[in-house]
C-alpha positions as a printed Julia matrix, in Angstrom:
272×3 Matrix{Float64}:
  16.0   19.96   -54.15
  17.41  23.35   -53.19
  16.9   24.09   -49.51
  18.76  27.38   -49.23
  16.79  29.62   -51.61
  14.95  32.38   -49.8
  11.15  32.45   -50.03
   9.0   35.48   -49.38
   5.63  34.57   -47.87
   2.77  37.01   -48.32
  -0.1   36.91   -45.81
  -3.55  38.27   -46.57
  -7.09  38.17   -45.25
  -9.48  37.8    -48.15
  -7.92  40.29   -50.58
  -6.37  42.61   -47.98
  -2.59  42.4    -47.65
  -1.47  41.9    -44.04
   2.25  41.57   -44.37
   5.15  39.33   -45.33
   8.14  37.43   -44.02
  11.08  35.54   -45.52
  12.39  32.07   -44.8
  14.06  29.08   -46.48
  12.98  25.5    -46.93
  15.97  24.42   -44.85
  14.8   26.61   -41.97
  11.26  25.25   -42.16
  12.38  21.64   -42.55
  14.8   21.71   -39.63
  13.28  19.37   -37.05
  14.76  21.49   -34.28
  12.82  24.49   -35.52
   9.33  23.05   -35.1
   7.31  25.79   -33.48
   9.44  28.55   -35.0
   7.66  31.91   -35.29
   8.14  34.68   -37.86
   7.03  38.26   -37.52
   4.73  39.38   -40.34
   5.78  42.82   -41.52
   3.81  45.28   -43.65
   6.45  47.52   -45.35
   4.05  50.44   -45.83
   2.94  50.45   -42.2
   6.53  50.03   -41.11
   7.64  53.05   -43.15
   4.75  55.14   -41.86
   4.94  54.26   -38.15
   8.71  53.72   -38.06
   9.9   52.9    -34.52
   6.34  52.62   -33.21
   5.69  49.69   -35.58
   6.42  46.18   -34.3
   4.64  43.84   -36.69
   1.25  43.03   -38.17
   1.08  39.63   -36.54
   3.05  36.42   -36.37
   3.1   33.06   -38.13
   4.07  29.9    -36.25
   5.13  26.73   -38.01
   3.69  23.65   -36.34
   4.75  20.99   -38.88
   6.69  20.83   -42.16
   6.65  17.95   -44.64
   8.57  17.93   -47.95
   7.04  15.85   -50.73
   8.93  15.45   -53.99
   6.79  15.36   -57.14
   8.03  12.95   -59.83
   8.68  14.33   -63.29
   7.27  12.97   -66.55
  10.59  11.23   -67.23
  10.43   9.62   -63.79
   7.13   8.01   -64.8
   8.66   6.79   -68.06
  11.65   5.28   -66.23
   9.21   3.64   -63.82
   7.43   1.76   -66.62
   4.63   4.12   -67.68
   3.6    3.41   -71.29
   2.71   6.24   -73.7
  -0.36   5.77   -75.88
  -0.85   8.26   -78.71
  -4.36   8.92   -80.1
  -5.08  11.21   -83.08
  -8.24  12.98   -84.22
  -8.39  14.98   -87.48
 -10.88  17.71   -88.43
 -12.68  16.99   -91.73
 -15.07  19.96   -91.66
 -15.83  22.11   -94.71
 -14.15  25.18   -93.19
 -10.83  23.6    -94.19
 -11.64  24.16   -97.86
 -12.36  21.61  -100.59
  -9.7   18.94  -100.97
  -9.05  19.83  -104.63
  -8.48  23.52  -103.83
  -4.75  24.38  -103.54
  -5.66  26.8   -100.72
  -7.33  24.04   -98.69
  -5.63  22.83   -95.53
  -6.44  19.31   -96.76
  -5.01  19.79  -100.25
  -2.67  16.93  -101.15
   0.35  18.55  -102.76
   2.61  15.93  -104.38
   5.64  18.1   -103.6
   4.94  19.22  -100.04
   2.9   17.88   -97.1
  -0.1   19.97   -96.07
  -0.42  21.63   -92.67
  -2.3   18.68   -91.16
   0.46  16.26   -92.1
   3.13  18.68   -90.9
   1.43  19.1    -87.5
   0.82  15.36   -87.16
   4.44  14.59   -88.01
   5.86  17.23   -85.67
   3.97  15.98   -82.62
   3.65  12.32   -83.58
   7.36  11.72   -84.14
   8.04  12.78   -80.55
   5.29  10.65   -79.02
   6.22   7.7    -81.24
   9.58   7.33   -79.52
   7.81   6.71   -76.2
   5.03   4.44   -77.49
   6.02   0.8    -77.08
   3.68  -0.91   -79.56
   3.63   1.99   -82.09
  -0.09   1.39   -82.64
  -1.99   4.69   -82.79
  -5.8    4.83   -82.76
  -6.69   7.51   -85.34
 -10.09   9.11   -85.87
 -11.71  11.72   -88.06
 -14.71  13.93   -87.37
 -17.02  16.35   -89.18
 -17.29  14.55   -92.53
 -19.97  12.83   -94.58
 -19.06   9.19   -95.15
 -19.92   6.89   -98.04
 -22.09   5.15   -99.02
 -25.01   6.93   -97.29
 -23.2   10.26   -96.83
 -24.33  10.87   -93.29
 -22.28  13.12   -91.03
 -20.0   11.36   -88.57
 -18.34  13.03   -85.59
 -16.12  10.04   -84.88
 -14.9    7.54   -87.48
 -11.76   5.44   -87.88
  -9.26   6.82   -90.39
  -8.47   3.28   -91.5
 -12.21   2.52   -91.97
 -12.06  -0.26   -89.37
 -14.26   0.81   -86.43
 -13.45  -2.34   -84.48
  -9.7   -1.69   -84.72
  -8.82   1.97   -85.46
  -5.1    1.39   -84.78
  -2.57   2.58   -87.36
   1.03   1.4    -87.52
   3.02   4.4    -86.31
   2.88   7.97   -87.58
   3.51   6.75   -91.12
   0.44   4.52   -90.85
  -1.7    7.42   -89.59
  -0.54   9.62   -92.49
  -1.24   6.83   -94.99
  -4.76   6.33   -93.6
  -5.33  10.11   -93.66
  -4.33  10.3    -97.34
  -6.7    7.43   -98.15
  -9.49   8.93   -96.09
  -9.35  12.49   -97.46
 -10.04  11.13  -100.96
 -13.18   9.26   -99.87
 -15.06  11.61   -97.55
 -17.02  14.82   -98.08
 -15.95  17.66   -95.81
 -18.92  18.94   -93.85
 -19.35  19.85   -90.17
 -19.87  21.05   -87.5
 -16.62  20.99   -85.49
 -17.57  18.76   -82.56
 -14.81  17.6    -80.23
 -16.79  15.81   -77.51
 -17.33  12.5    -79.4
 -13.6   11.9    -80.05
 -12.68  12.95   -76.51
 -15.26  10.52   -75.12
 -13.94   7.79   -77.43
 -10.38   8.34   -76.2
 -11.69   8.36   -72.63
 -13.23   4.93   -73.12
  -9.94   3.57   -74.47
  -8.04   5.08   -71.52
 -10.61   3.86   -69.0
 -10.39   0.28   -70.31
  -6.6    0.5    -70.06
  -6.8    1.74   -66.46
  -8.87  -1.3    -65.5
  -6.47  -3.69   -67.27
  -3.14  -2.1    -66.4
  -3.94  -0.31   -63.14
  -3.1    3.17   -64.38
   0.35   2.47   -65.83
  -0.6    3.91   -69.25
  -0.51   7.59   -70.22
  -2.79   8.65   -73.07
  -2.13  11.67   -75.27
  -5.01  12.78   -77.51
  -3.89  15.02   -80.38
  -6.77  16.91   -82.0
  -5.86  18.61   -85.27
  -8.36  21.29   -86.25
  -8.71  24.54   -88.15
 -11.64  26.27   -86.53
 -13.81  27.18   -83.59
 -15.3   24.38   -81.47
 -19.04  24.02   -82.18
 -19.87  21.98   -79.07
 -17.89  23.97   -76.51
 -20.11  23.08   -73.55
 -20.05  19.37   -74.39
 -16.28  19.48   -74.97
 -15.64  21.04   -71.57
 -17.99  18.51   -69.98
 -16.18  15.62   -71.7
 -12.76  16.78   -70.45
 -14.03  17.36   -66.91
 -15.84  14.01   -66.87
 -12.82  12.0    -67.98
 -10.71  13.65   -65.28
 -13.05  12.21   -62.66
 -12.61   8.52   -63.46
  -9.13   8.38   -64.99
  -5.96   8.73   -62.97
  -3.8   11.78   -63.59
  -1.51   9.64   -65.73
  -4.3    8.28   -67.91
  -5.32  11.3    -69.94
  -3.85  14.34   -71.58
  -4.85  16.57   -74.44
  -2.93  18.3    -77.21
  -5.43  20.6    -78.87
  -3.58  21.83   -81.96
  -5.11  24.48   -84.22
  -3.36  24.46   -87.59
  -4.38  28.08   -88.16
  -3.01  29.18   -84.76
  -6.33  30.69   -83.66
  -7.28  30.82   -79.98
 -10.53  28.99   -79.28
 -10.34  27.09   -76.0
 -10.34  29.43   -73.01
  -9.18  27.97   -69.71
  -9.99  30.02   -66.63
  -7.35  30.78   -64.01
  -8.86  28.23   -61.65
  -9.19  25.51   -64.29
 -11.37  24.34   -67.16
 -15.02  24.55   -66.14
 -18.19  22.79   -67.21
 -21.68  22.88   -65.75
 -20.77  19.78   -63.71
 -17.42  20.88   -62.28
 -13.92  21.99   -63.19
 -10.56  20.51   -64.08
């Protein structure tokens, strides 16, 4: 940790600028300097009043404590296990599977955009996943034999065990699945987020928060259940540790659809 870099501290009351001063972490962390005081200077007032200007107040340091935040790699070295979860958009806005312009079109000579996105992200996460078993879900499709819409179904058609063997297993299940379902809609994210949250929550109870879950959602369009999606993300943040959930929301058409405010993601029940 660098202790010698200069820091400029700005002081304000509400939104009104009072003044500023400069210091270093070494100066603040020096035990002999406890109680050190800095003059807060407003450059505009100083230029206007010149010699008549002393300062706009003072700041006194009573206590300084340095806390080092571990990096993601520090968690990995410490035994944190990565768990990769995938959810794929099977809504009609992708285009019919047999249409060469469809995002779900299976080209025998080139992988489609869903497979490319899954491979690009999945290959990275796969290296950090110990068991290489990836729960994989689909949403927004009509399923045989009754052709009712499902917003959360296992790509491998095994609801009791949706795990696929590595990225290759997820891609194989996706290829099998796209030939059996009817693309429909709407584009609801909340069910798959809640499903991943349940998996992560069970892991937290068993492994005391040593697992880190990454949920990759592959989609082409605008979220239909925006309020419920925000609520699901905020809710899971309340009962999972900071290491137990993460989200990779990947839009294969590169559209912007999830707005996060400056102070965090908000729902009617709180913010993240």
